[in-house]
N, C-alpha and C positions, 0 to 999 in steps of 0.2 A: 562182710558182704560177699556173696557168692553168685557168680554169673555163669556157672559152668554150662548151663543149658543153652546159652547164647552162642557157644562155639559151633560152627558148622565146618565140616571137613570133607575131604575127598578131592580128587584132582585127576585130570588128564593133561599130559605135558607134551609140548613140542620137542622134537629131537634137536636140541641146540647145544650139544656137548662141546661143540667147537668154539662156543663163545665162552672163553675162560678167563683170561688174565688181564682184564683192563684195569690198570691201576689208576685210581681216581686222584689226580693231583690236587692238592690243597683242599681235601674234602673235610678236614677237621673243623669242628665247630665249637662254639660256646665255652663258657666258663662255669665251672661248678660253684655252687654257693652253699656254704655250710649253714648260714643263718637265713631263714626264710625272708626276713625283712630286707635282705640285700638282693633278693631274686631279680627284681626288675632292672637293677643296675648291672648285674653280673652275667645274666644269661643272654643267649643269642636268640634270634627269631629266624624263621624260615624266609623272611623277606630280606635278610642281610646275607652277605657273602659268608661262606664257611670261614671259621676262625683258623688262624695260622697256628704253628707250634707255640708261638708266644702266648696266644690265647689259651692253649692247652696247659701251658705252664701256670698261668694265673688260675685256671680251673682247679688244678691239683693243689696249688698253694692254699686255696680256700678249703679243700677237703683236709689238708694237712693241719690247718688251724683247729679243726674240730677234734683232732686226736683219733685214737683207735675207734673203729666202728664195731664194737662187740654187740652181738645181737640183743636188741631190746634196750640198749643204752640210749641216752639223749643224743649222742653223736650219730648213732645208727639211725634213729628215727628222723633226725634232721636230714641226713643224707638220702634216706629212702623217700622222704617227702619230696626232696628236690628231684630225684630220679623219676618219681611218678608224675610230677607236674610237667617235667620236660618231655616225657614220653607222650603224655596227653596232648601237649602242645604240638607234637609232631604227628598227630593223627592216630596214635595207638588207642585202640578201643577195647572194651570188655576188660578193663583193668580190674583185677580181683585181688583182694587180700585174704589169704587163708590164715587165720590167727592161730598162734601157738602160745600158750602160757607156760612160764617156767620160773624157777627161783634163780636169780642172777647173783653170783658172788663177784665182788669187785674190791680192789684195793687201789691205792694211788699208783699211777704210772710214772710219777716223778722220781728219777733216780736218787735225788737228794731228800726224799721224803723221810720225815722223822717217824712215820708210821711203821717202819720196820727197822730192826737193829739186832745185832748179835754182839755179845761181849763174852770174853773168857777171862775169868779172874780179874774182872774190871777193865780189861783191854778191849777197845772197840775193834771189831773185825768188819772189813768191807763186805757188804751184801750186794750181790749182782742183781737179784730179782726175787720176787715173791713166787711161791708155788701156788698157782691158781687152783681154786676150789679145794685148798688144803684145810684151812680152818682159820681161827682168829684168836687173839689174846686181848686182854684188857690193856690199859696204859702201862701197867706194871710188868706185863709180860709173864713168862714162866722161867723158873730157874731150876735146873736139874743136872745131874751128872750126864756127861756125854757117853755114848756107847757106839763103837764102830761096828757097823752091821757086817755080819758074815753070812754066807749062803747057808741055808738050813738052820739058822740060829733059832733056838727055842723062843717062842713068843713071850714067855715069861721074862726073858732077859731084856725085853724092850719096855716093859711096864715102868712108868715113872722116870723114864729116861728121855733125853733128846738124842734121837737116832741119827747117825752120820752115815750116809750112803755114798759109795763111789760109782760113777757111771762106767760101765764096761767098755772095752774096745770093740770096734766093729769087726765082724768076721771077714775073711778074705772074699767070701761070696758077695758081701755087700758092695765092695768096691767094684767087683766084676759086673754087678747089676747096673751100677751107675755108668760104667764104661761100656755102654751098650753099643751095638752096631746101628747103622742107619742106612737109608736109601740114598741120602745126599747130605753133604755138609759143605759149608763155605770154606774156602781155603784157609781162613784165619782160625779155624778150629782144629787143624791137623795136629797140632802139638798140645792141645788142651788136655789137662789132667783133671778129671772130676773127683779126685781123691778127697780134696777139701770139702766138696759139696756132700759126698756120701758120708763123711765123718760128721758133718754138721747135722745132717738129717738123722743119722743113727743116734747121736748123743741127745738131740732134742726129743727124739721119740722114746728114749730108753726108760724114762721115769715111769710112764704109764703103759707103754706098749711091750717092751722087752723085759725090763726089770720088774714091772708091776709093783713099784714101791708104794703106790697108793693102796693096793690091796694088802700089802704087808702091814702098813700102819693102821688101817681102819680096824677099829675094835681091839687094838693091841694094848691099849692102856698107856701108850707112849704120850709124852707131853709135847713133843716137837719133832720136826724132821729137818735135816740139812742134806742137800745134795751137792756133791763136788763134781764139777765137770772138768774134763781135760781140755779146757779152752782158755784163751787169754781173757783178761778182764773186759775188754771192749766187745768181744764176741758173745759173752754170756749176759752182758748188761741188758736187762729188759726181756730176757728169754721167757716166752710165754709157754705154759704147759700145753703140750699137744702130743697125741690126741687125748681128749677127755672121753675115754671109752665108757666109763661108768657114770650113771646119773648121780646127782647129789654131791654133797661135800664130804670129804674124808673125816673131818672132825679133829684133825691134828694139824696145827699151824706149821707151815714149812717155808724154808728159804733156799735160794740157789746161791752157790758160791763158785767163783772162778778158780783156776788152777793155782794162782798165787796165794789167795786167801785160804784156799782149801788145804794147802800143805800144812799150814799151822793148825788148822782145825782137825785134820786127820790125826796129827801127832797128839793133840790134846785128847781126842777121843780114845785113842789107844791107851793113853795114860790114865783115862778115867777122870779127867778134870771136869769141873763144873762150869756150865755156861748159862747165860740168860738170853732168851729169844723173845722178840716182840714182833708181832704182825697184827696191825689193826686193819681188819677187813669188814665188809658189810654185805648184807644180803637183802634183796628186795624182790617182790613178785612183779614180773613185767610181762608185757605182751610183745611178741614179735610176729612176723608173718612172712609167708611166701607171697611174692608179688608176681603176677602173670598178666599178660595182655597180648593183643594182636595188632600188628600193622597189616591191614587187609590188602590182599592182592586182588587181581582182576576177577577171580572166581569166588571171592569171599561171600559167604551166605548161601552157597549152592553145594550140592554134593560133588561138584568138580573141584573143590578147593583142597589143597594140601598145605601142610605146614613145614617150614624149616625152623627148627628149634634153636634159639640162641640162649645159652644157659650159663650161669655163673653162681658162685657163692656171693652173698651180700655182706658178709662180715669178715673182719680180719683185724690183726693187731697193729697194723701200720698202714702207711699211705698206699702202698702198691701190692701188699700181700693179697689184698682183694680190691683192685680197681677195675675188675671185670664189669662192674656195674656201669662205669663210665665208658668202657670199651663197647659194650652193647649199645649204650645210648649213642655213641658215635656211629656205629653201623646203622642204627635206625635213622639217625639224622641224614645219612646219605640217601637211603632208600625212600625216605619220606619226601625227598626233593624230586623224585621221579613220579610221573603220572601213574596213577593206580593201574591203568591199562598196561603199563610196562612191567608191573610186578606180577610175574607169572605164578608165583606162589606167595602165600601169606607168611609173615614172620611171627612166630610165637616166641615171646620173651619170658624167661623164668629166672627169678632171683631166689636162691635157696638160702635161708638164714641160719643153717645148722652147722656151720663150719667149725666153730670153736665152742659151741654149746655142749654141756655135759651130756653124755649119752650118744652124741653124734648121730644124726639122721634117724631119730626115733620116729619121725613122721615121714612116711614114704609117699611123696606127692604123686609119683607115677602110678603106684598101686591104687591110690585113691581116685585116680581119674583115668580109668581105662578107655573111656570114650574119646579122650583127648589123645592119649598115647597111640591109639589105633590110627589116628590121622596124621601123626608125625612121620614124615618120609625121610628126614635127614636132620643132622644136628651139627652145631659148632659150640665147643666150650671155649670160654674167653676168661683169661685171668692173667695176673702178674705182668702187666705191661710197663714198658719204659724203665726197666730197672737197670741200675749200674751194679757192677760186680764188686763184692767185698773180698778181701784177702787177709791172711794172717801170716805174720813172720815172728815166731817166738811169742813174746807177750805183746807185740804190736799188732794192731788190727785197724783196718779202715778201707776206704774205697781204693780200688786198684788202678783206676784210670781207664778201664775197659768197660764195654757193655757186658751186662750179664748174658750168658749164652741163652738163646731162644730155642725152644723145642716146638716143632710143628708135628702134631700127630695126624696121621691119615689112615683111613680104613684101607683094606687090602683090595684095591681096584686101580688099574693102571691109569684110568682117566683122572681119578682123584689124586693119585701120587704125582702124575705129571703136572696137574694143576698146582699142587703144593710147591713143587720144585720151581716151576716157572714163576709163581707168585713171589717166592723168596728172591729170585733173581731180578724180577721186575721192580720189587721194592728196594733192592740193593741193601738188604738187611745184613748187618755184620754178625758174625759168630752164631750162625743159625744152622740147625740140622733138621732134616725131615725123617721121622721114624714111622715105621709101619709095624707096631708091636705084634699084630696078629700073625705076622710071618715068622715070629720067633727070633731070638737072638738080638732083639732091639728093645729090651727092657719092657716095662709095663706101661700101660696107658694111664697117666696120672690125671687127677682132677675130675670135675663133674662132666667133662666131655666124654667120659666113658659110657654115657648113654648109648652112643653108637655101637659100642662093643656089646653091651648087655642086651640090646634089642636088634642086633644084626642090621643096622641101618648105615647107609653112607654117612660119612661125617669126618670132621676135622676138629682139632683143638689146638690152642696155643698155650704154652706154659713157659717157665724159665727154670734155670738151674737152682735158683733160690739159695745163693751162697750166704746171705745174711738177713733173710727176711722172715725169720721165725720169732722175731723180737718186736717189742713196742717202740724201738728207738729209730728205725729208718724214717726220715722225713723227706721234705722237699729237696734236700741236698742229694738224695739218692735217686732222684727222678730225672730221666732224660726225655724231654718233650719231643725232640727230633726222632729219637728211636721209637717212641710211642706212636708218633705220627706215621712212621713207616709201617709199623705193625698193624695199625688200623687200616692202612691202605691194602695190605695183604689180606686182612680179614674181609674187607669189602669185596675183593676179588674172589675169595673162596665162597663167600655167601652168594655171590652172583652165579658161581658154578652150580651150587645146590638149588638155586631158584630157577635156572634155565635148563639144566641137563635132563635128558630123558632118564627115567628111573632104570630102564633097561641098561643104559650105558654106564651107570654108576652103581649097579647092584654089587653087593659084596657076598662072599661065600657064607653059607649058613654054617655057623660054628656054635657048638654048645659053649656058653660063657664059662662054665665050670672047667672046661679043658682048653680054653683059649689062652695062649701064652701072654696075651695082652693084659690078662687079669692076674697074672702071677707076680709076686714081689721079686722073683729072681729071673734069671735069663734061661729060657728054655728053647731048645732047637728041635 
């Protein structure tokens, strides 16, 4: 269903940039429900008081019980149905689903699943994870000699072999990019070293982004693929393939190994020993969709209306890698409680389903809806809320006892930057920094919040260091409801800024996105 023609935009705004940082105490609401049948019991209503952090904990526990929300999966559909119904119940209108069809590859996410295995000369080797969109075997698996991959190895040497890859080490520039400067940081971040985070990101991205192992295997005639990571067993367990830059399936089944199991496998490959690999996976044609809608402001339906965009991905491999859906719902819950006459701009919500889909962002929603984009005056990207930090010590891996560092991105405007800093202080957020990537030397602007950069609009985004959230394993034990509650309070404050401020007061420099340091993967000054 498409209701694009029902959007009306345009706006004139009062000069209220001084109304900035009101932190709304106790504004959190409701509990999320994975199963639609439980909706009436677990969800809140606008007639009740906002739910506390305890309610937020229950909400995320329900999402956690559904498992990963990969686009088009049953868990994803159930979660998005919940989001849509809760938005509608809070007065969001013009709810629109823009459908996308694709072939979804999936395998069991149970670490103990018998659907994947590896043996060498009859000895079982521990498998950390499947290689998503690699391929599949039958119940008997495949048996073939191992070969250790070398750079520029002739393709003929891969045929009828199980190919063993090693993930490379990150370059020094990678660590420098993650150890970016900032405009502000809380005192507890002074001694923070992001080296672990940069290594995690690099290794997780190596298979398909830097090493292009998928391209090497496709049409090679290889019978299987094994990837050895320089990570402890717990850190690799459940690692999901990212990014899936190419559409479709490789056609060669693959598995991931940690540094302990990998050492034995590497030695076996160099010796040319024989291995048996099994990976039972499935494919199905599914429908997924962009979800969009509007919480109308006082000028909605007239040419004087303008939109503040709230945007996130709607899919992810674990509880909080993408709980931006719930974060946006929390923001809407707050503003829905205000009289429409006090909402000086309308809020446009957009949930993008293409985070972990193969081909990534093949559908360009903004390009398909220029009439909507022309009316968006500012944006906030919301993702990765309430996370606890993971750490590694040798072969040991687990929660560190600290909050995951939070990153607040702001566009290059003093009103916006001051708003972000004051909001962090008012929320009393731990381990938080404010970055303005467009100024250079402050890293890149990560996540879907980069709409502000691409379209030269005022905007903010919230993200995290992502120390251990590239896998399917983090669940409710990794979620901090109090931290999430504080972060939502900050987001409400920043949304209020974008709804109230004069556009002249929050205007940003006109910069070509292609030359903007915020869009660069490295640090540029």
